[in-house]
TORKOLRO-386640 format. One record per residue (C-alpha): residue number from 1; residue in one letter; x, y, z. Coordinates in steps of 0.05 Angstrom, whole numbers. Layout:
N
{rec NUM 'A' {X Y Z}}
...
# end
This chain:
525
{rec 1 'L' {-358 -259 329}}
{rec 2 'S' {-399 -195 306}}
{rec 3 'C' {-362 -142 267}}
{rec 4 'Q' {-411 -97 304}}
{rec 5 'S' {-421 -61 375}}
{rec 6 'A' {-485 -52 401}}
{rec 7 'P' {-527 5 365}}
{rec 8 'G' {-529 62 403}}
{rec 9 'R' {-600 91 419}}
{rec 10 'G' {-637 161 415}}
{rec 11 'T' {-646 214 361}}
{rec 12 'P' {-610 235 293}}
{rec 13 'A' {-588 292 331}}
{rec 14 'A' {-561 252 394}}
{rec 15 'A' {-518 206 357}}
{rec 16 'A' {-499 267 317}}
{rec 17 'R' {-474 293 377}}
{rec 18 'M' {-427 237 400}}
{rec 19 'W' {-401 213 325}}
{rec 20 'P' {-339 261 326}}
{rec 21 'L' {-323 233 399}}
{rec 22 'L' {-335 160 380}}
{rec 23 'I' {-289 180 324}}
{rec 24 'S' {-233 213 361}}
{rec 25 'A' {-237 150 404}}
{rec 26 'L' {-221 111 342}}
{rec 27 'L' {-158 134 333}}
{rec 28 'L' {-140 114 395}}
{rec 29 'L' {-150 47 396}}
{rec 30 'Q' {-99 41 333}}
{rec 31 'P' {-28 36 371}}
{rec 32 'A' {21 85 361}}
{rec 33 'L' {76 67 310}}
{rec 34 'N' {144 68 335}}
{rec 35 'L' {195 96 276}}
{rec 36 'G' {256 77 325}}
{rec 37 'S' {317 81 282}}
{rec 38 'G' {332 8 258}}
{rec 39 'G' {313 -12 191}}
{rec 40 'R' {306 9 123}}
{rec 41 'N' {286 74 110}}
{rec 42 'M' {238 54 64}}
{rec 43 'W' {206 15 116}}
{rec 44 'L' {205 68 160}}
{rec 45 'I' {175 114 102}}
{rec 46 'K' {108 66 100}}
{rec 47 'E' {106 68 170}}
{rec 48 'K' {102 145 170}}
{rec 49 'V' {55 146 112}}
{rec 50 'H' {5 91 134}}
{rec 51 'R' {0 128 205}}
{rec 52 'S' {-5 202 156}}
{rec 53 'R' {-66 172 123}}
{rec 54 'E' {-106 151 181}}
{rec 55 'L' {-97 216 216}}
{rec 56 'R' {-118 249 146}}
{rec 57 'L' {-180 200 146}}
{rec 58 'Q' {-194 225 216}}
{rec 59 'K' {-199 290 200}}
{rec 60 'H' {-248 277 135}}
{rec 61 'L' {-291 236 190}}
{rec 62 'L' {-286 292 233}}
{rec 63 'E' {-310 355 186}}
{rec 64 'N' {-365 307 153}}
{rec 65 'W' {-387 270 213}}
{rec 66 'K' {-460 301 192}}
{rec 67 'A' {-464 248 127}}
{rec 68 'L' {-445 184 165}}
{rec 69 'P' {-511 167 196}}
{rec 70 'A' {-552 144 148}}
{rec 71 'E' {-602 207 148}}
{rec 72 'G' {-668 202 193}}
{rec 73 'K' {-654 133 228}}
{rec 74 'A' {-645 137 298}}
{rec 75 'D' {-606 75 305}}
{rec 76 'W' {-532 72 293}}
{rec 77 'V' {-476 35 295}}
{rec 78 'V' {-397 45 297}}
{rec 79 'P' {-362 -8 259}}
{rec 80 'K' {-325 -54 298}}
{rec 81 'E' {-275 -104 282}}
{rec 82 'G' {-301 -191 278}}
{rec 83 'L' {-260 -251 278}}
{rec 84 'F' {-278 -313 236}}
{rec 85 'P' {-244 -383 230}}
{rec 86 'Q' {-201 -390 160}}
{rec 87 'P' {-174 -451 132}}
{rec 88 'L' {-96 -442 146}}
{rec 89 'D' {-89 -488 81}}
{rec 90 'H' {-142 -478 24}}
{rec 91 'F' {-113 -526 -18}}
{rec 92 'N' {-102 -586 22}}
{rec 93 'R' {-157 -610 63}}
{rec 94 'R' {-115 -659 96}}
{rec 95 'N' {-88 -595 137}}
{rec 96 'N' {-140 -582 190}}
{rec 97 'G' {-105 -522 213}}
{rec 98 'T' {-148 -448 212}}
{rec 99 'F' {-137 -375 241}}
{rec 100 'K' {-173 -325 258}}
{rec 101 'Q' {-185 -264 196}}
{rec 102 'R' {-210 -205 222}}
{rec 103 'Y' {-263 -159 187}}
{rec 104 'W' {-297 -102 184}}
{rec 105 'V' {-367 -80 170}}
{rec 106 'N' {-411 -13 161}}
{rec 107 'A' {-478 -25 140}}
{rec 108 'E' {-504 49 151}}
{rec 109 'L' {-505 74 84}}
{rec 110 'W' {-529 5 57}}
{rec 111 'E' {-597 1 27}}
{rec 112 'H' {-624 -71 36}}
{rec 113 'Q' {-667 -92 -20}}
{rec 114 'R' {-612 -87 -80}}
{rec 115 'G' {-555 -45 -58}}
{rec 116 'P' {-489 -70 -72}}
{rec 117 'V' {-427 -103 -32}}
{rec 118 'F' {-366 -52 -32}}
{rec 119 'L' {-297 -101 -16}}
{rec 120 'F' {-243 -61 6}}
{rec 121 'I' {-181 -118 11}}
{rec 122 'G' {-132 -107 65}}
{rec 123 'G' {-51 -125 37}}
{rec 124 'E' {11 -120 67}}
{rec 125 'G' {-2 -87 135}}
{rec 126 'A' {-55 -79 182}}
{rec 127 'L' {-129 -58 171}}
{rec 128 'T' {-165 -9 215}}
{rec 129 'P' {-237 12 223}}
{rec 130 'Y' {-220 63 185}}
{rec 131 'S' {-224 15 115}}
{rec 132 'V' {-302 26 124}}
{rec 133 'L' {-309 92 148}}
{rec 134 'A' {-273 142 98}}
{rec 135 'G' {-241 147 22}}
{rec 136 'E' {-257 142 -50}}
{rec 137 'H' {-298 74 -40}}
{rec 138 'V' {-336 97 22}}
{rec 139 'D' {-350 174 -17}}
{rec 140 'L' {-377 113 -77}}
{rec 141 'A' {-417 71 -30}}
{rec 142 'R' {-456 137 -5}}
{rec 143 'K' {-481 147 -67}}
{rec 144 'Y' {-494 79 -84}}
{rec 145 'R' {-521 62 -19}}
{rec 146 'A' {-474 2 -14}}
{rec 147 'L' {-453 -49 47}}
{rec 148 'L' {-387 -37 70}}
{rec 149 'V' {-341 -95 86}}
{rec 150 'S' {-263 -97 90}}
{rec 151 'L' {-223 -161 95}}
{rec 152 'E' {-156 -162 130}}
{rec 153 'H' {-96 -200 94}}
{rec 154 'R' {-73 -272 128}}
{rec 155 'Y' {-9 -259 168}}
{rec 156 'Y' {-13 -184 173}}
{rec 157 'G' {-38 -152 225}}
{rec 158 'A' {-72 -188 277}}
{rec 159 'S' {-94 -242 224}}
{rec 160 'I' {-38 -288 248}}
{rec 161 'N' {-32 -352 300}}
{rec 162 'P' {21 -335 349}}
{rec 163 'D' {62 -386 311}}
{rec 164 'G' {48 -359 239}}
{rec 165 'L' {111 -327 221}}
{rec 166 'S' {161 -389 232}}
{rec 167 'D' {193 -417 178}}
{rec 168 'Q' {142 -472 178}}
{rec 169 'N' {85 -437 174}}
{rec 170 'I' {97 -380 137}}
{rec 171 'Q' {92 -425 74}}
{rec 172 'F' {15 -415 86}}
{rec 173 'L' {16 -339 65}}
{rec 174 'S' {8 -328 -17}}
{rec 175 'S' {-39 -290 -60}}
{rec 176 'Q' {-70 -358 -77}}
{rec 177 'Q' {-90 -361 -1}}
{rec 178 'G' {-113 -303 -1}}
{rec 179 'L' {-155 -292 -61}}
{rec 180 'A' {-180 -358 -24}}
{rec 181 'D' {-193 -320 43}}
{rec 182 'L' {-244 -269 -4}}
{rec 183 'A' {-290 -320 -29}}
{rec 184 'T' {-290 -353 43}}
{rec 185 'F' {-302 -283 63}}
{rec 186 'H' {-355 -269 13}}
{rec 187 'E' {-397 -332 28}}
{rec 188 'F' {-388 -316 107}}
{rec 189 'I' {-414 -233 95}}
{rec 190 'K' {-467 -273 42}}
{rec 191 'Q' {-496 -313 104}}
{rec 192 'Q' {-492 -260 156}}
{rec 193 'Y' {-530 -206 110}}
{rec 194 'A' {-577 -252 75}}
{rec 195 'L' {-560 -226 12}}
{rec 196 'T' {-570 -247 -58}}
{rec 197 'G' {-556 -241 -135}}
{rec 198 'K' {-583 -177 -133}}
{rec 199 'H' {-530 -156 -83}}
{rec 200 'R' {-472 -135 -138}}
{rec 201 'W' {-399 -143 -106}}
{rec 202 'I' {-343 -96 -123}}
{rec 203 'C' {-280 -95 -86}}
{rec 204 'F' {-225 -47 -79}}
{rec 205 'G' {-146 -40 -69}}
{rec 206 'G' {-86 -6 -76}}
{rec 207 'S' {-16 -31 -87}}
{rec 208 'Y' {-14 -108 -76}}
{rec 209 'P' {-89 -102 -54}}
{rec 210 'G' {-102 -74 -121}}
{rec 211 'S' {-77 -128 -150}}
{rec 212 'L' {-115 -173 -114}}
{rec 213 'S' {-177 -138 -122}}
{rec 214 'A' {-167 -154 -205}}
{rec 215 'W' {-144 -214 -187}}
{rec 216 'F' {-207 -230 -155}}
{rec 217 'R' {-250 -205 -204}}
{rec 218 'M' {-204 -250 -257}}
{rec 219 'K' {-217 -315 -215}}
{rec 220 'F' {-278 -313 -180}}
{rec 221 'P' {-317 -273 -237}}
{rec 222 'H' {-386 -310 -209}}
{rec 223 'L' {-375 -280 -137}}
{rec 224 'V' {-341 -206 -164}}
{rec 225 'F' {-385 -165 -212}}
{rec 226 'A' {-333 -114 -215}}
{rec 227 'A' {-269 -80 -189}}
{rec 228 'V' {-225 -18 -181}}
{rec 229 'A' {-152 -25 -178}}
{rec 230 'S' {-113 23 -156}}
{rec 231 'S' {-32 28 -170}}
{rec 232 'A' {-40 -48 -167}}
{rec 233 'P' {32 -76 -198}}
{rec 234 'V' {7 -134 -235}}
{rec 235 'R' {62 -155 -276}}
{rec 236 'A' {112 -192 -230}}
{rec 237 'Q' {188 -176 -246}}
{rec 238 'L' {248 -193 -221}}
{rec 239 'D' {297 -145 -227}}
{rec 240 'F' {243 -83 -225}}
{rec 241 'T' {291 -24 -260}}
{rec 242 'G' {233 12 -287}}
{rec 243 'Y' {220 37 -216}}
{rec 244 'N' {280 80 -215}}
{rec 245 'E' {270 96 -290}}
{rec 246 'V' {201 121 -265}}
{rec 247 'V' {242 163 -208}}
{rec 248 'S' {284 191 -256}}
{rec 249 'R' {222 218 -295}}
{rec 250 'S' {192 253 -241}}
{rec 251 'L' {245 287 -208}}
{rec 252 'S' {251 318 -286}}
{rec 253 'N' {172 327 -289}}
{rec 254 'P' {159 406 -279}}
{rec 255 'V' {86 390 -264}}
{rec 256 'V' {105 366 -195}}
{rec 257 'G' {167 411 -183}}
{rec 258 'G' {222 374 -209}}
{rec 259 'S' {272 397 -268}}
{rec 260 'L' {321 364 -309}}
{rec 261 'K' {383 414 -264}}
{rec 262 'C' {344 373 -199}}
{rec 263 'R' {359 304 -230}}
{rec 264 'T' {422 321 -249}}
{rec 265 'A' {443 342 -182}}
{rec 266 'V' {413 287 -151}}
{rec 267 'A' {457 240 -200}}
{rec 268 'Q' {515 274 -182}}
{rec 269 'A' {513 271 -106}}
{rec 270 'F' {500 203 -118}}
{rec 271 'S' {556 189 -167}}
{rec 272 'R' {601 226 -108}}
{rec 273 'L' {584 171 -51}}
{rec 274 'D' {588 120 -100}}
{rec 275 'R' {658 135 -110}}
{rec 276 'I' {677 146 -33}}
{rec 277 'L' {638 82 -18}}
{rec 278 'A' {691 42 -75}}
{rec 279 'R' {747 72 -38}}
{rec 280 'G' {721 46 32}}
{rec 281 'N' {747 94 61}}
{rec 282 'T' {679 114 95}}
{rec 283 'S' {693 146 163}}
{rec 284 'G' {672 212 127}}
{rec 285 'L' {600 182 107}}
{rec 286 'E' {588 159 173}}
{rec 287 'A' {598 226 213}}
{rec 288 'D' {568 276 143}}
{rec 289 'F' {500 230 147}}
{rec 290 'R' {495 204 223}}
{rec 291 'S' {498 130 217}}
{rec 292 'C' {492 95 276}}
{rec 293 'Q' {554 54 268}}
{rec 294 'K' {614 40 225}}
{rec 295 'L' {600 9 157}}
{rec 296 'N' {634 -52 169}}
{rec 297 'G' {638 -86 98}}
{rec 298 'S' {600 -93 31}}
{rec 299 'G' {533 -106 69}}
{rec 300 'D' {538 -40 109}}
{rec 301 'R' {553 -8 53}}
{rec 302 'G' {492 -28 12}}
{rec 303 'E' {456 -14 65}}
{rec 304 'F' {475 62 76}}
{rec 305 'A' {469 75 -2}}
{rec 306 'G' {411 40 -4}}
{rec 307 'N' {379 87 61}}
{rec 308 'L' {403 149 26}}
{rec 309 'A' {357 131 -45}}
{rec 310 'D' {303 115 -1}}
{rec 311 'I' {292 174 23}}
{rec 312 'V' {295 199 -54}}
{rec 313 'M' {256 132 -83}}
{rec 314 'G' {203 143 -18}}
{rec 315 'T' {191 218 -36}}
{rec 316 'V' {173 205 -113}}
{rec 317 'Q' {132 151 -91}}
{rec 318 'Y' {87 178 -34}}
{rec 319 'N' {95 257 -68}}
{rec 320 'A' {55 309 -24}}
{rec 321 'E' {24 243 23}}
{rec 322 'E' {55 302 82}}
{rec 323 'P' {62 372 72}}
{rec 324 'G' {134 388 55}}
{rec 325 'S' {141 322 38}}
{rec 326 'D' {149 323 -39}}
{rec 327 'I' {193 316 -104}}
{rec 328 'A' {177 399 -107}}
{rec 329 'N' {212 409 -39}}
{rec 330 'L' {268 358 -55}}
{rec 331 'C' {291 389 -119}}
{rec 332 'R' {289 464 -79}}
{rec 333 'I' {352 433 -31}}
{rec 334 'M' {385 391 -83}}
{rec 335 'T' {389 455 -129}}
{rec 336 'N' {414 499 -72}}
{rec 337 'Q' {481 521 -87}}
{rec 338 'S' {485 558 -28}}
{rec 339 'L' {486 493 7}}
{rec 340 'G' {547 477 -24}}
{rec 341 'S' {564 414 -68}}
{rec 342 'T' {509 365 -89}}
{rec 343 'Y' {543 317 -33}}
{rec 344 'R' {533 374 18}}
{rec 345 'R' {462 379 -10}}
{rec 346 'L' {443 298 2}}
{rec 347 'T' {465 312 69}}
{rec 348 'V' {426 374 76}}
{rec 349 'L' {369 331 54}}
{rec 350 'N' {389 264 97}}
{rec 351 'K' {384 315 162}}
{rec 352 'K' {313 336 148}}
{rec 353 'Y' {290 266 132}}
{rec 354 'M' {322 247 205}}
{rec 355 'D' {280 313 234}}
{rec 356 'V' {222 292 208}}
{rec 357 'M' {223 225 224}}
{rec 358 'G' {250 234 297}}
{rec 359 'L' {311 196 289}}
{rec 360 'P' {374 212 323}}
{rec 361 'C' {415 165 267}}
{rec 362 'V' {411 119 217}}
{rec 363 'D' {419 49 233}}
{rec 364 'N' {461 20 169}}
{rec 365 'S' {471 -52 198}}
{rec 366 'H' {463 -94 143}}
{rec 367 'R' {461 -163 204}}
{rec 368 'N' {401 -114 239}}
{rec 369 'V' {366 -115 169}}
{rec 370 'L' {375 -197 169}}
{rec 371 'E' {356 -205 244}}
{rec 372 'Q' {289 -164 238}}
{rec 373 'L' {270 -201 169}}
{rec 374 'R' {286 -265 218}}
{rec 375 'S' {243 -241 276}}
{rec 376 'T' {174 -284 284}}
{rec 377 'E' {153 -235 332}}
{rec 378 'V' {82 -225 312}}
{rec 379 'K' {55 -149 310}}
{rec 380 'P' {-14 -133 301}}
{rec 381 'F' {-1 -74 271}}
{rec 382 'G' {38 -31 221}}
{rec 383 'V' {82 -61 162}}
{rec 384 'G' {93 -131 164}}
{rec 385 'L' {160 -132 143}}
{rec 386 'R' {182 -207 141}}
{rec 387 'Q' {122 -229 115}}
{rec 388 'W' {125 -180 58}}
{rec 389 'Y' {198 -195 37}}
{rec 390 'Y' {172 -269 40}}
{rec 391 'Q' {126 -257 -13}}
{rec 392 'T' {178 -214 -64}}
{rec 393 'C' {225 -287 -50}}
{rec 394 'A' {162 -329 -68}}
{rec 395 'E' {119 -288 -112}}
{rec 396 'F' {137 -225 -144}}
{rec 397 'G' {207 -209 -145}}
{rec 398 'Y' {192 -126 -144}}
{rec 399 'Y' {278 -110 -123}}
{rec 400 'Q' {283 -42 -145}}
{rec 401 'T' {362 -37 -177}}
{rec 402 'C' {400 15 -195}}
{rec 403 'E' {457 -18 -246}}
{rec 404 'D' {433 12 -306}}
{rec 405 'K' {468 77 -332}}
{rec 406 'G' {395 117 -332}}
{rec 407 'C' {394 108 -254}}
{rec 408 'P' {409 177 -215}}
{rec 409 'L' {416 127 -154}}
{rec 410 'S' {463 88 -121}}
{rec 411 'R' {494 37 -161}}
{rec 412 'W' {502 -8 -90}}
{rec 413 'L' {418 -20 -96}}
{rec 414 'T' {441 -86 -142}}
{rec 415 'L' {392 -147 -156}}
{rec 416 'R' {440 -193 -121}}
{rec 417 'S' {449 -162 -52}}
{rec 418 'Q' {365 -169 -50}}
{rec 419 'V' {358 -235 -77}}
{rec 420 'D' {410 -265 -32}}
{rec 421 'I' {371 -245 28}}
{rec 422 'C' {317 -297 4}}
{rec 423 'V' {370 -350 18}}
{rec 424 'Q' {392 -321 80}}
{rec 425 'V' {331 -307 102}}
{rec 426 'F' {275 -361 77}}
{rec 427 'G' {327 -419 42}}
{rec 428 'I' {294 -393 -21}}
{rec 429 'D' {358 -405 -81}}
{rec 430 'P' {353 -342 -108}}
{rec 431 'G' {348 -382 -175}}
{rec 432 'N' {283 -404 -149}}
{rec 433 'V' {257 -336 -148}}
{rec 434 'Q' {258 -326 -223}}
{rec 435 'G' {222 -382 -227}}
{rec 436 'A' {166 -360 -173}}
{rec 437 'V' {151 -299 -212}}
{rec 438 'N' {150 -334 -287}}
{rec 439 'F' {95 -369 -239}}
{rec 440 'T' {55 -312 -219}}
{rec 441 'N' {53 -284 -284}}
{rec 442 'D' {29 -348 -319}}
{rec 443 'Y' {-16 -346 -267}}
{rec 444 'Y' {-50 -281 -264}}
{rec 445 'G' {-44 -257 -334}}
{rec 446 'A' {15 -206 -315}}
{rec 447 'D' {-5 -135 -349}}
{rec 448 'H' {-56 -170 -399}}
{rec 449 'P' {-107 -206 -362}}
{rec 450 'A' {-161 -232 -395}}
{rec 451 'S' {-224 -207 -353}}
{rec 452 'S' {-281 -154 -358}}
{rec 453 'R' {-309 -101 -308}}
{rec 454 'I' {-241 -74 -270}}
{rec 455 'I' {-213 -2 -283}}
{rec 456 'F' {-141 0 -268}}
{rec 457 'V' {-122 67 -243}}
{rec 458 'N' {-50 96 -241}}
{rec 459 'G' {-17 160 -219}}
{rec 460 'D' {42 173 -267}}
{rec 461 'I' {92 199 -215}}
{rec 462 'D' {86 134 -181}}
{rec 463 'P' {137 82 -203}}
{rec 464 'W' {94 25 -188}}
{rec 465 'H' {52 40 -243}}
{rec 466 'A' {103 9 -294}}
{rec 467 'L' {84 -53 -270}}
{rec 468 'S' {7 -37 -281}}
{rec 469 'V' {-48 -37 -333}}
{rec 470 'L' {-34 30 -371}}
{rec 471 'K' {-83 20 -430}}
{rec 472 'N' {-150 -6 -448}}
{rec 473 'Q' {-155 -83 -450}}
{rec 474 'S' {-217 -88 -475}}
{rec 475 'R' {-285 -47 -476}}
{rec 476 'S' {-294 -65 -395}}
{rec 477 'E' {-223 -65 -376}}
{rec 478 'V' {-208 5 -365}}
{rec 479 'A' {-142 39 -357}}
{rec 480 'L' {-145 108 -323}}
{rec 481 'V' {-70 148 -316}}
{rec 482 'I' {-73 212 -276}}
{rec 483 'N' {-23 266 -291}}
{rec 484 'G' {17 285 -236}}
{rec 485 'T' {1 234 -182}}
{rec 486 'A' {34 184 -131}}
{rec 487 'H' {26 120 -111}}
{rec 488 'C' {-69 99 -98}}
{rec 489 'A' {-78 188 -85}}
{rec 490 'N' {-147 175 -115}}
{rec 491 'M' {-159 127 -58}}
{rec 492 'N' {-156 188 -6}}
{rec 493 'P' {-220 224 4}}
{rec 494 'E' {-232 286 -38}}
{rec 495 'E' {-189 338 -8}}
{rec 496 'E' {-196 420 -33}}
{rec 497 'G' {-129 411 -67}}
{rec 498 'D' {-134 356 -99}}
{rec 499 'P' {-113 376 -177}}
{rec 500 'P' {-152 378 -234}}
{rec 501 'S' {-127 319 -268}}
{rec 502 'L' {-145 276 -200}}
{rec 503 'R' {-213 299 -193}}
{rec 504 'Q' {-231 280 -262}}
{rec 505 'A' {-200 212 -252}}
{rec 506 'R' {-251 198 -187}}
{rec 507 'Q' {-310 216 -233}}
{rec 508 'K' {-298 176 -284}}
{rec 509 'V' {-283 117 -242}}
{rec 510 'D' {-355 136 -211}}
{rec 511 'D' {-382 141 -274}}
{rec 512 'Q' {-365 77 -303}}
{rec 513 'I' {-388 42 -234}}
{rec 514 'G' {-459 71 -243}}
{rec 515 'T' {-460 49 -311}}
{rec 516 'W' {-438 -18 -299}}
{rec 517 'L' {-497 -26 -234}}
{rec 518 'A' {-551 8 -291}}
{rec 519 'K' {-545 -49 -336}}
{rec 520 'E' {-557 -94 -277}}
{rec 521 'H' {-629 -57 -258}}
{rec 522 'P' {-648 24 -265}}
{rec 523 'Y' {-651 60 -200}}
{rec 524 'P' {-638 132 -190}}
{rec 525 'W' {-565 137 -171}}
# end
């Protein structure tokens, strides 16, 4: 299927008049997220951030729509999704199974003769047309006259067979299969657009797709010229204690409105919470924090503690993604003595979160969490919960724990409680998860990949930066650490309130890409 709609006819002025209407229509095509009351808070926070980013991208397009169609062109197109067949298993030619993978193309900015190809890589959630319409990579594409393409990750969004989430078929979900998908997609686009060796490919991704971006360049250097890997946790780790170490430092960081007083208040609140949970009489907690049900057993108590910790962890990870949802506001609440004890301040923080999310109560049922993860119903939007948890069991670990003395959150965030889900849901023995993590690091090189022309970009507030590349590995493996920014902040379109450190980092990415492309062939960028 073609990735493009039929081109609109008429003058550039007529096209310009229609463009804002089409941008607005794109948002209507995306299904509304039903956050509901079920599931872990971090899952709901990720869904909310995903939706918020879509809205910001829409706003960015509406404010800059005049620059989108190539200047002077009367014929133009709006990106439309395409589907093409992928092998279900790239590594077993006796398996003839396939699935249809979703992609988008935006050729409006492309200089056909020798303009590069910018590939935006999808990850643990559905992609949308905005993946080729707005963002740092699109701003760069406008400058370097690049062809913009994006590929949704297998088993996420609409890129999955109806029976894909069954216990039998989920085995075909892996980063290795995902990289092979990218290689097949490379050949598909090459044929569709008659590309040659002059059209250099540069890939972009953030978070897990950031790792894929670096790994695609490393494993397929003959296909990919360069890569930008933002907030990329390239080192797999079973017990990710470093996540909450960064949370602790970020709560104390005055650059983002934190303080030692704030970090201490958070720790005191969770310490009291843990003491109450240990005693077993949780009726007061259930009322104070508006639990949907009684906390029956250690599983529910662990979910309860985890849901409250998620509010703090999510605020740090996605600091300032939405107005009022940031470390500074969290710390204003947790250091406000007029609200009462630190425990009482935590109840205020929880209520604020629930109000923002529209939750009447918080689902703390461990049984409900297991039921959600066992569900094989395919949903073509939002974050893939069952899929991503499977990948943590089968490849990455990444379990965020709080069992060391320096963690300011609840000690109920244990490694055991999280790896036990691997066997309860997927039949993967907890002992095999460590082996999977070891293999992943051996296969990709962890945080010391031996490659070239990769830019690793991280924010020092983002807890995931602890698993990324933070120092230059060579002259062409460049690491940028941005002071005071959070997860994937550099990937958003430039905004008026961006801090100087973020603007400087984006400029360094731009300069480095320009330098690499200029070595291939002179071009007046």
